[in-house]
PQR file of N, CA, C, O and H, with PARSE charges and radii, in Angstrom:
ATOM      1  N   MET A   1     103.063  44.848  85.042 -0.4000 1.5000
ATOM      2  CA  MET A   1     103.867  45.859  85.047 -0.0000 2.0000
ATOM      3  C   MET A   1     103.355  46.719  84.365  0.5500 1.7000
ATOM      4  O   MET A   1     103.086  46.529  83.179 -0.5500 1.4000
ATOM      5  N   ALA A   2     103.124  47.839  84.994 -0.4000 1.5000
ATOM      6  CA  ALA A   2     102.405  49.081  84.167 -0.0000 2.0000
ATOM      7  C   ALA A   2     103.234  49.808  82.979  0.5500 1.7000
ATOM      8  O   ALA A   2     104.462  49.745  83.041 -0.5500 1.4000
ATOM      9  H   ALA A   2     103.342  47.994  85.957  0.4000 1.0000
ATOM     10  N   ARG A   3     102.623  50.497  81.900 -0.4000 1.5000
ATOM     11  CA  ARG A   3     103.406  51.043  80.700 -0.0000 2.0000
ATOM     12  C   ARG A   3     103.843  52.085  81.176  0.5500 1.7000
ATOM     13  O   ARG A   3     103.168  52.781  81.935 -0.5500 1.4000
ATOM     14  H   ARG A   3     101.626  50.549  81.850  0.4000 1.0000
ATOM     15  N   LYS A   4     105.216  52.415  80.766 -0.4000 1.5000
ATOM     16  CA  LYS A   4     106.029  53.571  81.101 -0.0000 2.0000
ATOM     17  C   LYS A   4     105.237  54.886  81.097  0.5500 1.7000
ATOM     18  O   LYS A   4     105.404  55.693  82.012 -0.5500 1.4000
ATOM     19  H   LYS A   4     105.764  51.850  80.150  0.4000 1.0000
ATOM     20  N   ALA A   5     104.421  55.113  80.142 -0.4000 1.5000
ATOM     21  CA  ALA A   5     103.789  56.246  79.483 -0.0000 2.0000
ATOM     22  C   ALA A   5     102.990  56.610  80.807  0.5500 1.7000
ATOM     23  O   ALA A   5     102.889  57.758  81.241 -0.5500 1.4000
ATOM     24  H   ALA A   5     104.285  54.458  79.399  0.4000 1.0000
ATOM     25  N   LEU A   6     102.437  55.475  81.390 -0.4000 1.5000
ATOM     26  CA  LEU A   6     101.309  55.698  82.688 -0.0000 2.0000
ATOM     27  C   LEU A   6     102.009  55.865  83.870  0.5500 1.7000
ATOM     28  O   LEU A   6     101.630  56.432  84.895 -0.5500 1.4000
ATOM     29  H   LEU A   6     102.519  54.543  81.038  0.4000 1.0000
ATOM     30  N   ILE A   7     102.957  55.377  83.660 -0.4000 1.5000
ATOM     31  CA  ILE A   7     103.766  55.767  85.185 -0.0000 2.0000
ATOM     32  C   ILE A   7     104.078  57.065  85.179  0.5500 1.7000
ATOM     33  O   ILE A   7     103.847  57.710  86.202 -0.5500 1.4000
ATOM     34  H   ILE A   7     103.265  54.917  82.827  0.4000 1.0000
ATOM     35  N   GLU A   8     104.649  57.698  84.058 -0.4000 1.5000
ATOM     36  CA  GLU A   8     104.844  58.957  83.775 -0.0000 2.0000
ATOM     37  C   GLU A   8     103.889  59.789  83.912  0.5500 1.7000
ATOM     38  O   GLU A   8     104.211  60.685  84.692 -0.5500 1.4000
ATOM     39  H   GLU A   8     104.836  57.174  83.227  0.4000 1.0000
ATOM     40  N   LYS A   9     102.866  59.894  83.507 -0.4000 1.5000
ATOM     41  CA  LYS A   9     101.355  60.696  83.631 -0.0000 2.0000
ATOM     42  C   LYS A   9     101.076  60.720  85.108  0.5500 1.7000
ATOM     43  O   LYS A   9     100.726  61.764  85.658 -0.5500 1.4000
ATOM     44  H   LYS A   9     102.605  59.166  82.873  0.4000 1.0000
ATOM     45  N   SER A  10     101.190  59.849  85.611 -0.4000 1.5000
ATOM     46  CA  SER A  10     100.839  59.520  86.887 -0.0000 2.0000
ATOM     47  C   SER A  10     101.149  60.601  88.055  0.5500 1.7000
ATOM     48  O   SER A  10     100.401  61.228  88.806 -0.5500 1.4000
ATOM     49  H   SER A  10     101.474  59.001  85.164  0.4000 1.0000
ATOM     50  N   ASN A  11     103.237  60.543  87.828 -0.4000 1.5000
ATOM     51  CA  ASN A  11     104.437  61.647  88.032 -0.0000 2.0000
ATOM     52  C   ASN A  11     104.043  62.709  88.679  0.5500 1.7000
ATOM     53  O   ASN A  11     104.210  63.126  89.825 -0.5500 1.4000
ATOM     54  H   ASN A  11     103.844  60.034  87.218  0.4000 1.0000
ATOM     55  N   LYS A  12     103.098  63.338  87.088 -0.4000 1.5000
ATOM     56  CA  LYS A  12     102.656  64.332  87.079 -0.0000 2.0000
ATOM     57  C   LYS A  12     101.578  65.264  87.834  0.5500 1.7000
ATOM     58  O   LYS A  12     100.397  64.921  87.772 -0.5500 1.4000
ATOM     59  H   LYS A  12     102.963  62.999  86.157  0.4000 1.0000
ATOM     60  N   LYS A  13     101.977  66.578  88.634 -0.4000 1.5000
ATOM     61  CA  LYS A  13     100.908  67.111  89.180 -0.0000 2.0000
ATOM     62  C   LYS A  13      99.820  66.985  88.437  0.5500 1.7000
ATOM     63  O   LYS A  13      99.901  66.997  87.209 -0.5500 1.4000
ATOM     64  H   LYS A  13     102.936  66.857  88.684  0.4000 1.0000
ATOM     65  N   PRO A  14      98.233  66.798  89.318 -0.5600 1.5000
ATOM     66  CA  PRO A  14      97.098  66.905  88.455  0.2800 2.0000
ATOM     67  C   PRO A  14      96.346  68.199  88.707  0.5500 1.7000
ATOM     68  O   PRO A  14      96.543  68.908  89.694 -0.5500 1.4000
ATOM     69  N   LYS A  15      95.472  68.455  87.745 -0.4000 1.5000
ATOM     70  CA  LYS A  15      95.071  69.777  87.808 -0.0000 2.0000
ATOM     71  C   LYS A  15      93.905  70.036  89.016  0.5500 1.7000
ATOM     72  O   LYS A  15      93.333  71.084  89.314 -0.5500 1.4000
ATOM     73  H   LYS A  15      95.312  67.879  86.943  0.4000 1.0000
ATOM     74  N   PHE A  16      93.782  68.765  89.559 -0.4000 1.5000
ATOM     75  CA  PHE A  16      92.804  68.847  90.612 -0.0000 2.0000
ATOM     76  C   PHE A  16      93.093  67.432  91.364  0.5500 1.7000
ATOM     77  O   PHE A  16      93.123  66.330  90.817 -0.5500 1.4000
ATOM     78  H   PHE A  16      94.247  67.913  89.317  0.4000 1.0000
ATOM     79  N   SER A  17      93.356  67.791  93.117 -0.4000 1.5000
ATOM     80  CA  SER A  17      94.178  66.866  93.932 -0.0000 2.0000
ATOM     81  C   SER A  17      93.086  65.572  94.027  0.5500 1.7000
ATOM     82  O   SER A  17      93.412  64.739  94.873 -0.5500 1.4000
ATOM     83  H   SER A  17      93.332  68.687  93.562  0.4000 1.0000
ATOM     84  N   THR A  18      92.179  65.360  93.486 -0.4000 1.5000
ATOM     85  CA  THR A  18      91.199  64.449  93.562 -0.0000 2.0000
ATOM     86  C   THR A  18      91.439  63.410  92.645  0.5500 1.7000
ATOM     87  O   THR A  18      91.056  62.242  92.710 -0.5500 1.4000
ATOM     88  H   THR A  18      91.914  66.036  92.799  0.4000 1.0000
ATOM     89  N   ARG A  19      92.327  64.138  91.518 -0.4000 1.5000
ATOM     90  CA  ARG A  19      92.633  63.146  90.276 -0.0000 2.0000
ATOM     91  C   ARG A  19      94.022  62.528  90.751  0.5500 1.7000
ATOM     92  O   ARG A  19      94.454  61.821  89.840 -0.5500 1.4000
ATOM     93  H   ARG A  19      92.638  65.087  91.465  0.4000 1.0000
ATOM     94  N   LYS A  20      94.677  62.537  91.591 -0.4000 1.5000
ATOM     95  CA  LYS A  20      95.686  61.832  91.988 -0.0000 2.0000
ATOM     96  C   LYS A  20      95.439  60.449  91.734  0.5500 1.7000
ATOM     97  O   LYS A  20      94.351  60.067  92.164 -0.5500 1.4000
ATOM     98  H   LYS A  20      94.327  63.112  92.331  0.4000 1.0000
ATOM     99  N   GLN A  21      96.118  59.613  91.174 -0.4000 1.5000
ATOM    100  CA  GLN A  21      96.509  58.050  91.312 -0.0000 2.0000
ATOM    101  C   GLN A  21      97.639  57.737  92.003  0.5500 1.7000
ATOM    102  O   GLN A  21      98.751  58.265  92.025 -0.5500 1.4000
ATOM    103  H   GLN A  21      97.002  59.923  90.825  0.4000 1.0000
ATOM    104  N   THR A  22      97.069  56.570  92.698 -0.4000 1.5000
ATOM    105  CA  THR A  22      98.411  56.203  93.466 -0.0000 2.0000
ATOM    106  C   THR A  22      98.815  54.688  92.699  0.5500 1.7000
ATOM    107  O   THR A  22      98.069  53.823  92.240 -0.5500 1.4000
ATOM    108  H   THR A  22      96.166  56.141  92.681  0.4000 1.0000
ATOM    109  N   ARG A  23     100.045  54.748  92.756 -0.4000 1.5000
ATOM    110  CA  ARG A  23     100.870  53.901  92.051 -0.0000 2.0000
ATOM    111  C   ARG A  23     101.842  52.897  92.968  0.5500 1.7000
ATOM    112  O   ARG A  23     102.409  53.287  93.989 -0.5500 1.4000
ATOM    113  H   ARG A  23     100.651  55.451  93.129  0.4000 1.0000
ATOM    114  N   CYS A  24     101.941  51.532  92.433 -0.4000 1.5000
ATOM    115  CA  CYS A  24     103.039  50.843  93.074 -0.0000 2.0000
ATOM    116  C   CYS A  24     104.079  51.536  92.775  0.5500 1.7000
ATOM    117  O   CYS A  24     104.246  51.825  91.590 -0.5500 1.4000
ATOM    118  H   CYS A  24     101.481  51.216  91.604  0.4000 1.0000
ATOM    119  N   LYS A  25     105.291  52.095  94.040 -0.4000 1.5000
ATOM    120  CA  LYS A  25     106.348  52.581  94.133 -0.0000 2.0000
ATOM    121  C   LYS A  25     107.192  51.362  93.021  0.5500 1.7000
ATOM    122  O   LYS A  25     107.633  51.865  91.988 -0.5500 1.4000
ATOM    123  H   LYS A  25     105.155  51.860  95.003  0.4000 1.0000
ATOM    124  N   ILE A  26     107.373  50.126  93.166 -0.4000 1.5000
ATOM    125  CA  ILE A  26     108.230  49.034  92.689 -0.0000 2.0000
ATOM    126  C   ILE A  26     108.059  48.494  91.294  0.5500 1.7000
ATOM    127  O   ILE A  26     108.997  48.154  90.574 -0.5500 1.4000
ATOM    128  H   ILE A  26     107.014  49.717  94.005  0.4000 1.0000
ATOM    129  N   CYS A  27     106.493  48.432  90.899 -0.4000 1.5000
ATOM    130  CA  CYS A  27     106.666  48.138  89.938 -0.0000 2.0000
ATOM    131  C   CYS A  27     105.360  49.148  88.559  0.5500 1.7000
ATOM    132  O   CYS A  27     105.221  48.976  87.348 -0.5500 1.4000
ATOM    133  H   CYS A  27     105.731  48.708  91.484  0.4000 1.0000
ATOM    134  N   GLY A  28     104.689  50.101  89.498 -0.4000 1.5000
ATOM    135  CA  GLY A  28     103.892  50.780  89.001 -0.0000 2.0000
ATOM    136  C   GLY A  28     102.627  50.580  88.720  0.5500 1.7000
ATOM    137  O   GLY A  28     102.025  51.431  88.065 -0.5500 1.4000
ATOM    138  H   GLY A  28     104.802  50.241  90.481  0.4000 1.0000
ATOM    139  N   ARG A  29     101.855  49.184  89.251 -0.4000 1.5000
ATOM    140  CA  ARG A  29     100.553  48.969  89.653 -0.0000 2.0000
ATOM    141  C   ARG A  29     100.168  50.012  90.322  0.5500 1.7000
ATOM    142  O   ARG A  29     100.649  50.597  91.292 -0.5500 1.4000
ATOM    143  H   ARG A  29     102.344  48.492  89.783  0.4000 1.0000
ATOM    144  N   SER A  30      98.655  50.277  89.284 -0.4000 1.5000
ATOM    145  CA  SER A  30      97.524  51.533  90.379 -0.0000 2.0000
ATOM    146  C   SER A  30      96.535  50.227  90.800  0.5500 1.7000
ATOM    147  O   SER A  30      95.583  50.795  91.335 -0.5500 1.4000
ATOM    148  H   SER A  30      98.264  49.801  88.496  0.4000 1.0000
ATOM    149  N   LYS A  31      96.331  49.152  90.829 -0.4000 1.5000
ATOM    150  CA  LYS A  31      95.140  48.025  91.433 -0.0000 2.0000
ATOM    151  C   LYS A  31      95.648  47.696  92.656  0.5500 1.7000
ATOM    152  O   LYS A  31      96.851  47.817  92.887 -0.5500 1.4000
ATOM    153  H   LYS A  31      97.104  48.690  90.394  0.4000 1.0000
ATOM    154  N   GLY A  32      94.768  47.242  93.570 -0.4000 1.5000
ATOM    155  CA  GLY A  32      95.590  46.639  94.456 -0.0000 2.0000
ATOM    156  C   GLY A  32      96.601  47.127  95.431  0.5500 1.7000
ATOM    157  O   GLY A  32      97.472  46.426  95.947 -0.5500 1.4000
ATOM    158  H   GLY A  32      93.791  47.143  93.382  0.4000 1.0000
ATOM    159  N   TYR A  33      96.426  48.246  95.611 -0.4000 1.5000
ATOM    160  CA  TYR A  33      97.537  49.541  96.316 -0.0000 2.0000
ATOM    161  C   TYR A  33      97.155  49.428  97.864  0.5500 1.7000
ATOM    162  O   TYR A  33      96.009  49.441  98.315 -0.5500 1.4000
ATOM    163  H   TYR A  33      95.719  48.815  95.192  0.4000 1.0000
ATOM    164  N   LEU A  34      98.461  49.302  98.658 -0.4000 1.5000
ATOM    165  CA  LEU A  34      98.429  48.878  99.629 -0.0000 2.0000
ATOM    166  C   LEU A  34      98.970  50.657 100.406  0.5500 1.7000
ATOM    167  O   LEU A  34     100.139  50.989 100.602 -0.5500 1.4000
ATOM    168  H   LEU A  34      99.391  49.291  98.292  0.4000 1.0000
ATOM    169  N   LYS A  35      97.812  51.456 100.689 -0.4000 1.5000
ATOM    170  CA  LYS A  35      97.963  52.698 101.001 -0.0000 2.0000
ATOM    171  C   LYS A  35      99.538  53.191 102.006  0.5500 1.7000
ATOM    172  O   LYS A  35     100.309  54.126 101.788 -0.5500 1.4000
ATOM    173  H   LYS A  35      96.863  51.186 100.530  0.4000 1.0000
ATOM    174  N   LYS A  36      99.572  52.164 103.088 -0.4000 1.5000
ATOM    175  CA  LYS A  36     100.467  52.107 104.436 -0.0000 2.0000
ATOM    176  C   LYS A  36     101.772  51.742 103.681  0.5500 1.7000
ATOM    177  O   LYS A  36     102.713  52.524 103.814 -0.5500 1.4000
ATOM    178  H   LYS A  36      98.946  51.405 103.264  0.4000 1.0000
ATOM    179  N   PHE A  37     101.916  50.777 103.000 -0.4000 1.5000
ATOM    180  CA  PHE A  37     103.340  50.404 102.455 -0.0000 2.0000
ATOM    181  C   PHE A  37     103.543  50.979 101.162  0.5500 1.7000
ATOM    182  O   PHE A  37     104.718  50.848 100.821 -0.5500 1.4000
ATOM    183  H   PHE A  37     101.152  50.142 102.892  0.4000 1.0000
ATOM    184  N   GLU A  38     102.872  51.538 100.357 -0.4000 1.5000
ATOM    185  CA  GLU A  38     103.056  52.367  99.377 -0.0000 2.0000
ATOM    186  C   GLU A  38     103.321  51.362  98.227  0.5500 1.7000
ATOM    187  O   GLU A  38     103.993  51.791  97.288 -0.5500 1.4000
ATOM    188  H   GLU A  38     101.918  51.645 100.634  0.4000 1.0000
ATOM    189  N   MET A  39     102.832  49.933  98.171 -0.4000 1.5000
ATOM    190  CA  MET A  39     103.234  48.955  97.037 -0.0000 2.0000
ATOM    191  C   MET A  39     101.663  48.370  96.972  0.5500 1.7000
ATOM    192  O   MET A  39     100.751  48.499  97.789 -0.5500 1.4000
ATOM    193  H   MET A  39     102.287  49.585  98.934  0.4000 1.0000
ATOM    194  N   CYS A  40     101.706  47.647  95.624 -0.4000 1.5000
ATOM    195  CA  CYS A  40     100.745  46.883  95.178 -0.0000 2.0000
ATOM    196  C   CYS A  40     100.686  45.369  96.136  0.5500 1.7000
ATOM    197  O   CYS A  40     101.701  44.970  96.708 -0.5500 1.4000
ATOM    198  H   CYS A  40     102.447  47.542  94.961  0.4000 1.0000
ATOM    199  N   ARG A  41      99.825  44.877  96.185 -0.4000 1.5000
ATOM    200  CA  ARG A  41      99.269  43.649  96.864 -0.0000 2.0000
ATOM    201  C   ARG A  41     100.181  42.402  96.303  0.5500 1.7000
ATOM    202  O   ARG A  41     100.306  41.333  96.902 -0.5500 1.4000
ATOM    203  H   ARG A  41      99.001  45.201  95.721  0.4000 1.0000
ATOM    204  N   ILE A  42     100.682  42.668  95.278 -0.4000 1.5000
ATOM    205  CA  ILE A  42     101.952  41.304  94.661 -0.0000 2.0000
ATOM    206  C   ILE A  42     102.961  41.770  95.438  0.5500 1.7000
ATOM    207  O   ILE A  42     103.117  41.236  96.536 -0.5500 1.4000
ATOM    208  H   ILE A  42     100.581  43.536  94.791  0.4000 1.0000
ATOM    209  N   CYS A  43     103.983  43.026  94.959 -0.4000 1.5000
ATOM    210  CA  CYS A  43     105.116  43.075  95.883 -0.0000 2.0000
ATOM    211  C   CYS A  43     105.114  43.270  97.072  0.5500 1.7000
ATOM    212  O   CYS A  43     106.230  43.480  97.549 -0.5500 1.4000
ATOM    213  H   CYS A  43     103.856  43.459  94.067  0.4000 1.0000
ATOM    214  N   PHE A  44     103.855  43.291  98.100 -0.4000 1.5000
ATOM    215  CA  PHE A  44     103.947  43.572  99.386 -0.0000 2.0000
ATOM    216  C   PHE A  44     103.862  41.785  99.662  0.5500 1.7000
ATOM    217  O   PHE A  44     104.594  41.243 100.489 -0.5500 1.4000
ATOM    218  H   PHE A  44     102.948  43.121  97.713  0.4000 1.0000
ATOM    219  N   ARG A  45     103.025  41.149  98.968 -0.4000 1.5000
ATOM    220  CA  ARG A  45     103.439  39.582  99.520 -0.0000 2.0000
ATOM    221  C   ARG A  45     104.546  39.125  99.254  0.5500 1.7000
ATOM    222  O   ARG A  45     104.808  38.195 100.018 -0.5500 1.4000
ATOM    223  H   ARG A  45     102.429  41.589  98.296  0.4000 1.0000
ATOM    224  N   GLU A  46     105.671  39.413  98.226 -0.4000 1.5000
ATOM    225  CA  GLU A  46     106.764  38.866  97.901 -0.0000 2.0000
ATOM    226  C   GLU A  46     107.906  39.418  98.779  0.5500 1.7000
ATOM    227  O   GLU A  46     108.816  38.639  99.061 -0.5500 1.4000
ATOM    228  H   GLU A  46     105.459  40.168  97.605  0.4000 1.0000
ATOM    229  N   ARG A  47     107.958  40.935  99.329 -0.4000 1.5000
ATOM    230  CA  ARG A  47     108.683  41.459 100.430 -0.0000 2.0000
ATOM    231  C   ARG A  47     108.137  40.686 101.492  0.5500 1.7000
ATOM    232  O   ARG A  47     108.953  39.917 101.999 -0.5500 1.4000
ATOM    233  H   ARG A  47     107.219  41.568  99.100  0.4000 1.0000
ATOM    234  N   ALA A  48     106.963  40.669 101.986 -0.4000 1.5000
ATOM    235  CA  ALA A  48     106.714  40.051 103.188 -0.0000 2.0000
ATOM    236  C   ALA A  48     107.172  38.506 103.206  0.5500 1.7000
ATOM    237  O   ALA A  48     107.434  38.062 104.324 -0.5500 1.4000
ATOM    238  H   ALA A  48     106.300  41.294 101.574  0.4000 1.0000
ATOM    239  N   ARG A  49     107.273  37.831 102.362 -0.4000 1.5000
ATOM    240  CA  ARG A  49     107.591  36.473 102.385 -0.0000 2.0000
ATOM    241  C   ARG A  49     108.764  36.229 102.447  0.5500 1.7000
ATOM    242  O   ARG A  49     109.122  35.253 103.106 -0.5500 1.4000
ATOM    243  H   ARG A  49     107.061  38.191 101.454  0.4000 1.0000
ATOM    244  N   GLU A  50     109.862  37.168 101.676 -0.4000 1.5000
ATOM    245  CA  GLU A  50     111.343  36.957 101.742 -0.0000 2.0000
ATOM    246  C   GLU A  50     111.877  37.903 103.177  0.5500 1.7000
ATOM    247  O   GLU A  50     113.079  38.125 103.324 -0.5500 1.4000
ATOM    248  H   GLU A  50     109.571  37.961 101.140  0.4000 1.0000
ATOM    249  N   GLY A  51     110.824  38.426 104.210 -0.4000 1.5000
ATOM    250  CA  GLY A  51     111.003  39.067 105.342 -0.0000 2.0000
ATOM    251  C   GLY A  51     111.818  40.416 105.398  0.5500 1.7000
ATOM    252  O   GLY A  51     112.632  40.641 106.294 -0.5500 1.4000
ATOM    253  H   GLY A  51     109.848  38.245 104.091  0.4000 1.0000
ATOM    254  N   GLU A  52     111.465  41.528 104.106 -0.4000 1.5000
ATOM    255  CA  GLU A  52     112.058  42.404 103.915 -0.0000 2.0000
ATOM    256  C   GLU A  52     111.190  43.520 104.495  0.5500 1.7000
ATOM    257  O   GLU A  52     111.681  44.616 104.224 -0.5500 1.4000
ATOM    258  H   GLU A  52     110.804  41.345 103.379  0.4000 1.0000
ATOM    259  N   ILE A  53     110.229  43.591 105.101 -0.4000 1.5000
ATOM    260  CA  ILE A  53     109.025  44.164 105.261 -0.0000 2.0000
ATOM    261  C   ILE A  53     109.214  44.100 106.884  0.5500 1.7000
ATOM    262  O   ILE A  53     108.890  42.966 107.236 -0.5500 1.4000
ATOM    263  H   ILE A  53     109.830  42.701 105.321  0.4000 1.0000
ATOM    264  N   PRO A  54     109.615  44.885 107.998 -0.5600 1.5000
ATOM    265  CA  PRO A  54     109.736  44.872 109.244  0.2800 2.0000
ATOM    266  C   PRO A  54     108.128  44.963 109.888  0.5500 1.7000
ATOM    267  O   PRO A  54     107.189  45.693 109.572 -0.5500 1.4000
ATOM    268  N   GLY A  55     108.269  43.736 111.079 -0.4000 1.5000
ATOM    269  CA  GLY A  55     106.797  43.664 111.303 -0.0000 2.0000
ATOM    270  C   GLY A  55     105.853  42.954 110.656  0.5500 1.7000
ATOM    271  O   GLY A  55     104.834  42.656 111.279 -0.5500 1.4000
ATOM    272  H   GLY A  55     109.032  43.143 111.336  0.4000 1.0000
ATOM    273  N   VAL A  56     105.985  42.613 109.505 -0.4000 1.5000
ATOM    274  CA  VAL A  56     105.006  41.622 109.038 -0.0000 2.0000
ATOM    275  C   VAL A  56     105.352  40.172 108.806  0.5500 1.7000
ATOM    276  O   VAL A  56     106.486  39.970 108.371 -0.5500 1.4000
ATOM    277  H   VAL A  56     106.813  42.855 108.999  0.4000 1.0000
ATOM    278  N   ARG A  57     104.562  39.108 109.023 -0.4000 1.5000
ATOM    279  CA  ARG A  57     105.006  38.042 108.880 -0.0000 2.0000
ATOM    280  C   ARG A  57     103.850  37.379 108.058  0.5500 1.7000
ATOM    281  O   ARG A  57     102.943  38.049 107.565 -0.5500 1.4000
ATOM    282  H   ARG A  57     103.641  39.272 109.376  0.4000 1.0000
ATOM    283  N   LYS A  58     103.950  35.898 107.931 -0.4000 1.5000
ATOM    284  CA  LYS A  58     103.137  34.797 107.303 -0.0000 2.0000
ATOM    285  C   LYS A  58     102.420  34.689 108.211  0.5500 1.7000
ATOM    286  O   LYS A  58     103.025  34.369 109.234 -0.5500 1.4000
ATOM    287  H   LYS A  58     104.687  35.353 108.331  0.4000 1.0000
ATOM    288  N   SER A  59     101.015  34.851 108.366 -0.4000 1.5000
ATOM    289  CA  SER A  59     100.594  33.928 109.066 -0.0000 2.0000
ATOM    290  C   SER A  59      99.903  32.527 108.907  0.5500 1.7000
ATOM    291  O   SER A  59      99.446  32.316 107.784 -0.5500 1.4000
ATOM    292  H   SER A  59     100.524  35.111 107.535  0.4000 1.0000
ATOM    293  N   SER A  60      99.795  31.817 109.577 -0.4000 1.5000
ATOM    294  CA  SER A  60      99.130  30.235 109.480 -0.0000 2.0000
ATOM    295  C   SER A  60      98.336  30.060 110.613  0.5500 1.7000
ATOM    296  O   SER A  60      98.671  30.709 111.604 -0.5500 1.4000
ATOM    297  H   SER A  60     100.166  31.989 110.489  0.4000 1.0000
ATOM    298  N   TRP A  61      97.130  29.160 110.716 -0.4000 1.5000
ATOM    299  CA  TRP A  61      96.245  28.907 111.449 -0.0000 2.0000
ATOM    300  C   TRP A  61      95.857  27.588 111.140  0.5500 1.7000
ATOM    301  O   TRP A  61      94.937  27.053 111.759 -0.5500 1.4000
ATOM    302  H   TRP A  61      96.857  28.633 109.911  0.4000 1.0000
TER
END
């Protein structure tokens, strides 16, 4: 879980567009971010396991 101050700081418009930091919409984590789903790998895995993300399912081989 990210600190509230860091989440608020990342929501502000940066001075330069390259400084924009992507964060998970659910928990605020900045690392392990999946751009296509706009969430971190941990939240993605939990949602995929519960079947909340359409078209994604757990693979096994």
